[in-house]
C-alpha positions in Angstrom: 21.4 32.2 15.0 21.6 31.8 11.3 23.1 28.9 9.4 26.1 31.0 8.3 26.8 31.9 11.9 26.5 28.2 12.9 28.9 27.2 10.2 31.3 30.0 11.1 31.2 29.1 14.8 31.7 25.4 14.1 34.5 25.9 11.7 36.4 27.6 14.5 37.0 24.3 16.2 38.4 22.7 13.0 40.7 25.8 12.4 42.0 25.5 16.0 42.5 21.8 15.7 44.3 22.2 12.4 46.5 24.8 13.8 47.4 22.6 16.8 48.0 19.7 14.4 50.5 21.8 12.4 52.2 23.0 15.6 52.7 19.4 16.5 54.1 18.4 13.1 56.5 21.4 12.9 57.4 21.1 16.6 58.4 17.5 16.2 60.5 18.3 13.1 62.2 21.0 15.1 62.8 18.8 18.2 64.2 16.0 16.0 66.2 18.4 13.8 64.6 16.9 10.8 63.8 18.7 7.5 60.3 19.6 6.8 58.6 17.1 4.7 55.3 16.1 3.2 53.5 15.9 6.6 54.3 19.6 7.2 53.0 20.6 3.7 49.8 18.7 4.3 49.3 20.0 7.9 50.0 23.6 6.7 47.7 23.3 3.7 44.8 21.9 5.8 45.3 24.8 8.3 45.5 27.4 5.6 42.5 26.0 3.7 40.3 25.8 6.7 41.3 29.3 7.8 40.6 30.8 4.4 37.2 29.0 4.4 36.5 30.5 7.8 37.4 34.0 6.7 35.3 33.7 3.6 32.2 32.4 5.6 32.8 35.2 8.1 32.9 37.9 5.4 29.8 36.5 3.7 28.0 36.6 7.1 29.2 40.1 7.8 27.9 41.3 4.4 24.6 39.6 4.8 24.0 40.7 8.4 25.8 43.9 8.8 29.0 45.3 10.4 29.1 46.5 13.9 32.0 48.2 15.7 33.1 45.2 17.8 33.8 43.3 14.5 36.7 45.7 13.6 39.2 44.0 15.9 37.9 40.6 15.1 38.1 41.2 11.4 41.5 42.7 11.6 43.0 39.9 13.6 41.5 37.2 11.4 42.8 38.9 8.2 46.3 39.1 9.8 46.1 35.4 10.8 45.1 34.4 7.3 47.9 36.5 5.8 50.5 35.0 8.1 49.2 31.5 7.6 49.5 32.0 3.9 52.7 34.0 3.5 55.0 32.2 6.0 54.7 28.7 4.5 55.1 30.1 0.9 58.2 32.1 1.9 59.5 29.1 3.9 59.2 26.7 1.0 61.2 29.1 -1.2 64.2 29.0 1.2 67.1 26.7 0.3 66.4 24.8 3.5 62.9 25.3 4.9 62.9 25.9 8.6 60.8 24.0 11.1 61.2 26.9 13.5 59.8 29.4 11.0 56.8 27.0 10.3 56.2 26.7 14.0 56.5 30.4 14.7 54.2 31.3 11.7 51.5 29.0 12.8 51.8 30.0 16.5 51.5 33.7 15.6 48.5 33.0 13.4 46.9 31.0 16.2 47.6 33.8 18.6 45.9 36.3 16.2 42.9 33.9 15.9 42.5 33.7 19.7 42.8 37.4 20.1 40.3 37.9 17.3 37.8 35.6 19.0 38.3 37.4 22.3 37.8 40.8 20.5 34.1 40.0 20.0 33.7 38.8 23.6 33.7 35.1 23.0 35.8 32.3 24.4 38.0 30.5 21.9 36.7 27.1 23.1 33.3 28.1 24.3 30.0 28.9 22.6 29.1 31.8 24.9 30.4 35.2 25.8 32.8 35.6 28.6 31.0 35.9 31.9 27.7 34.6 30.5 
């Protein structure tokens, strides 16, 4: 396993943790009927930054080591996740009253795309081995 693949695999846990952190921040704001504040912006930015770094490392690895067909679904889902994690917070901030529900839904959808993308290459989102092996 190359260093890039180790970095890419390890970053996965930080991305998942950041997504869960943002879900908690947005979920608490929604439950308490509070406006989104600085904590949401920070949690969203951390998630977005880590996800963009993850996508970049993955693309560099793919260019350096080659594309294979199983990567198509993985790549597509990760690009959708990165787009959603970027566009939803930007659009939400431009609203007169940013919505905790929209922040929560955007991150939840991005997280779902990430999990599906990991599964698309036969890996477990929380494990280091392929399913069944």
